[in-house]
C-alpha positions in Angstrom: -8.7 10.4 -4.8 -10.6 12.2 -7.5 -7.2 13.6 -8.7 -5.9 10.1 -8.5 -8.7 9.0 -11.1 -8.2 11.7 -13.5 -4.4 11.3 -13.5 -5.3 7.4 -14.1 -7.4 8.8 -17.3 -4.4 10.4 -18.8 -2.0 7.8 -18.2 -0.1 6.2 -21.2 1.1 2.8 -21.7 4.0 2.8 -23.9 6.6 0.0 -24.2 9.0 1.8 -21.8 6.5 1.8 -19.1 5.3 -1.7 -19.6 8.9 -2.8 -19.6 9.5 -0.8 -16.2 6.1 -2.4 -14.5 7.1 -6.0 -15.6 10.8 -5.3 -14.4 9.2 -3.9 -10.8 6.9 -6.9 -10.6 9.8 -9.2 -11.5 11.8 -7.8 -8.6 8.7 -8.2 -6.2 8.1 -12.0 -7.3 12.0 -12.4 -6.4 11.4 -10.8 -3.1 8.0 -12.6 -2.3 9.9 -15.9 -3.3 12.8 -14.9 -1.0 10.5 -14.5 2.0 8.8 -17.7 1.4 12.5 -19.0 1.5 13.7 -17.5 4.4 10.5 -17.4 6.4 9.8 -21.0 6.3 10.6 -23.2 9.5 10.7 -26.9 9.8 12.7 -29.8 11.3 14.3 -32.2 8.8 11.9 -35.0 10.1 9.2 -32.7 9.7 10.0 -31.4 6.5 10.5 -35.2 5.3 7.3 -35.8 6.0 5.6 -33.0 4.1 8.1 -33.7 1.5 6.5 -36.9 1.1 3.1 -35.9 1.1 3.7 -33.2 -2.0 5.6 -35.8 -4.0 2.7 -38.5 -3.5 0.2 -35.7 -4.6 2.2 -34.7 -7.9 3.3 -38.2 -9.0 2.1 -37.0 -12.3 4.2 -33.9 -11.9 6.9 -35.9 -14.0 4.8 -35.3 -17.1 5.3 -32.2 -19.4 1.6 -31.7 -19.9 1.2 -31.6 -16.1 3.9 -29.5 -15.2 2.7 -27.0 -18.2 -1.4 -27.3 -17.5 -0.4 -26.5 -13.3 2.0 -23.5 -14.4 -0.5 -22.1 -17.2 -3.7 -22.4 -14.9 -1.6 -20.2 -12.2 -0.7 -17.9 -14.7 -3.8 -17.3 -16.4 -5.3 -16.2 -12.8 -2.2 -13.9 -12.7 -4.2 -12.0 -15.9 -7.5 -11.2 -14.0 -7.4 -7.4 -13.1 -7.1 -6.8 -9.3 -6.6 -10.2 -8.1 -4.0 -11.3 -10.6 -0.8 -9.6 -9.0 -2.3 -10.5 -5.3 -2.4 -14.2 -6.5 0.7 -14.4 -8.4 2.6 -13.0 -5.1 0.7 -15.2 -3.0 2.0 -18.3 -5.2 5.4 -17.0 -5.8 5.7 -16.8 -1.7 4.2 -20.5 -1.5 6.8 -21.3 -4.0 9.5 -20.0 -2.2 8.0 -22.2 1.0 7.8 -25.3 -1.2 11.6 -24.8 -2.1 12.7 -24.1 1.6 10.7 -27.4 2.7 12.4 -29.4 -0.1 15.7 -28.0 0.8 15.2 -28.9 4.4 14.1 -32.3 4.0 17.2 -32.7 1.7 19.5 -31.4 4.2 20.4 -28.4 2.1 20.3 -24.5 3.3 17.0 -23.1 1.5 18.5 -20.1 0.8 21.5 -22.0 -1.2 18.8 -23.8 -3.0 17.3 -20.7 -3.9 20.6 -19.3 -5.4 21.1 -22.2 -7.3 17.7 -21.6 -9.3 19.1 -18.2 -10.5 21.3 -20.6 -13.0 18.6 -22.5 -14.3 16.2 -21.6 -17.3 12.9 -22.5 -16.3 13.4 -20.2 -13.1 13.7 -17.0 -15.5 11.1 -18.3 -17.8 8.7 -18.9 -15.4 9.1 -15.8 -13.2 9.4 -13.9 -16.4 5.9 -15.3 -17.3 4.3 -14.4 -14.0 5.4 -10.7 -13.9 4.4 -10.0 -17.9 1.1 -11.7 -16.6 0.7 -9.6 -13.5 2.1 -6.3 -15.4 -0.8 -7.4 -18.1 -3.4 -7.4 -15.3 -2.3 -4.0 -13.9 -2.4 -2.4 -17.5 -6.1 -3.5 -18.5 -7.6 -2.6 -15.3 -6.3 0.8 -15.6 -7.2 0.6 -19.4 -10.8 -0.3 -18.2 -10.8 2.9 -16.0 -9.8 4.6 -19.0 -12.5 3.0 -20.9 -10.1 1.7 -23.5 -10.5 -2.2 -22.3 -11.3 -3.0 -25.5 -8.5 -2.0 -27.2 -6.1 -3.5 -24.3 -7.7 -7.0 -24.9 -6.1 -7.3 -28.1 -2.7 -7.2 -26.6 -3.9 -9.3 -23.7 -4.6 -11.8 -26.2 -1.2 -11.5 -27.7 0.4 -11.7 -24.4 -1.6 -14.9 -23.3 -0.4 -16.8 -26.5 3.3 -15.5 -25.3 3.3 -16.6 -22.2 1.6 -20.0 -23.4 4.6 -20.8 -25.6 6.9 -19.6 -23.0 5.3 -22.0 -20.3 5.2 -24.6 -22.6 8.9 -24.6 -23.4 9.9 -23.9 -19.5 7.4 -27.1 -18.8 9.9 -29.3 -21.6 13.1 -27.8 -19.9 11.8 -28.7 -16.6 10.7 -32.3 -17.3 14.0 -32.7 -18.8 15.8 -31.9 -15.9 13.8 -33.8 -13.6 14.5 -36.8 -15.6 18.2 -36.0 -15.8 18.7 -35.5 -12.3 16.6 -38.4 -11.2 19.3 -40.7 -13.5 22.2 -39.6 -11.8 
């Protein structure tokens, strides 16, 4: 344990390391979301009933401000050292379950619906933001162990700002996609 702490004291976080960690967390996010899709089980009537409850709860979801606010709150927790990545992966698993629920309720195979999401910009924008937030959480925790947390907090502010702007863009795109699909 002492050796691990000594190693962490000398660990450097150059751009390459940050990018590799972000890619690792992006892949982890995809895996956890996929698990949520694949492990969810419900018959059609049960899925339709649950879908209706969800849609009633989120009637305001057709507002870009609500979409943005919801995603921003989830993301800000992901920036918190230690609990951020755990929270993020649990949220992504839950997202996969919701994708499966809606797919089953609509009579589509959940894995097909999940695969189709790969072709939407909001999927990659949100997954990218979540991966960046979880990466920053891990790096901030390790920088605190190295007694360089203050130095890292400046980068954290920059990342929060960048993620906020990306989430704003994603919310507008998601709102447009919802409105376009509801007019079909």
